[in-house]
N, C-alpha and C positions, 0 to 999 in steps of 0.2 A: 464958776460959771463955765458951762460947756460951750464949745464952739459949734456953730452950725456946719453942716457938711460943706456948704459953699465956702465958708471961712477956712475950713481945713484944706480944701482943695486949693484955695488961694495961697495958703501958707506952704503947702507942698510945692506948688509952682514956683514960689519965690525961692524955696530951698533948692529946687532943681536949677533955677537960673544961677544961683550962687555957686553951686557945685560945678556947673558947666564953665563958669568964669574961672574958678580955681583950676579946673582941668586944663583949660587953655593956658593959664599961667604956667602950670607944671610942664605942659608940652613945650612951651616956649623956652623954659629953663633947660629942659632936656635937650632940645634941638641946639641951643646955644652951647651947651656943654659938649655935645657931639661934634659940632662944627669946630670948636676950639681944639678938641683932641685931634681931629683930622688935620687941622692946620699945623699943629705941633708935629704930628707924625710926618707930614709931607716935608716940613722944614728939616727935621732930623734926618730923614732918608735922603733928601737932596744934598744935605751937607756931607753925609757919609759917602755918597757916590762921588761928589766933587772932590772930597779929600783923597779918595782912592784913585781918581782919574782927573788930576787938576787941569789937563788940557781941555776937558769938556766945558770949563768955565767960560771959554770964549765962544762957544757955540750959540747960535740963535736958537730960539725955542723949536723952530722947525728942524734944524740940524740935529738938535738933541733928540727930538722925537724919532727921526729917521735912524739915528745911532741906536737908540734903545730897540726900535723895531727890528733892525737888522741883526742885533746881537742876541735878541731873545726869541724871535719868531723863526727859529730853526729847530730841528729835531733835538739837538743837544740841549738848547735852552728850555724847550718845552718839557723834556724829560726831567731836568733838574727842578723846574717849577712844579711839575706834577708830583714829584717825590716830596718836595717841601710842603705842598698843600695837603698831601695825604697824611703827613706827620702832624699837622696842626688841626686839631678838631675844630669844628665850626663853633663860633662863640654862642653862648646860650641866647635865646630870644630875649629881647628887652621887654620890660613890662608894657612899653608903648605899642609893641606889635599886637597886643591883644586888647587894646582900648578901642571901644566902638567909636565910630565917627560922631562928631558933636551934633549934627543937625538931624540925624535920623531917629526914628522911633524904634527901629529895629536894633536891639542891643546885642546882637550876636558878635562873638569875638572875631577879629580879623584872622585870616589864615596866617600861619607862621611864615616869616620870610625865610628864604634860603639864602645862604651866604657862600662865599668862597668862589664867586665868579671871577674868572681870569680871562685875560686877553680879549676884552671887549665883548664878552658874552652877555646877553641880557638875561634877566630872571626867567623869561619865557623859554629860553633854550635849556636843554638838559645840561647839568653841570659837567657830565662826562663828554660833552661835545668837543672840548678842547683837550681833555686829558685822556682821550681814547687811544693815544699812541699813533694817531694818523700823522701824516706829513704836512700838516698845515691846513687841511680842509676839515670843516666841522662835520661831525657824524651825521647831522641832519641834511647834508648836501649843500650847505651854505658856501659862500665864497671862501676861497683860500686865504690864509693869513700872511702869506709871504709877500714881501715888498719887492716887486720886480723892477722898480725904477731906480 
């Protein structure tokens, strides 16, 4: 027995609903996995830093932030950072970067994210804004990066 067009449409809508639910579950799993990886990375890097400089363990979060800012936001620190960033290729785009938003009828892929932002740059700023060899000011005329206080 063949289905009517309305029955087929209803079946397709049900299938779309199920696929969207599965998509949301996969996104949630992916986000959880990324969050756990980030947490692990932060813990490992903090432990490494603290093992190399045990005196920083007694710093408050604000003191530690100032310490990092003063030791990295200078020409020497930025030069080392730029060299290391240049040696590390950007990670490949994750499949989630090209998944269309759930609620839209427009299923065009999202633009690929850019990675490798350093020193507080936002994705809207050019990546070379910090790595241009300047002395703390961004290439687009933004505020300087040096802590004067």
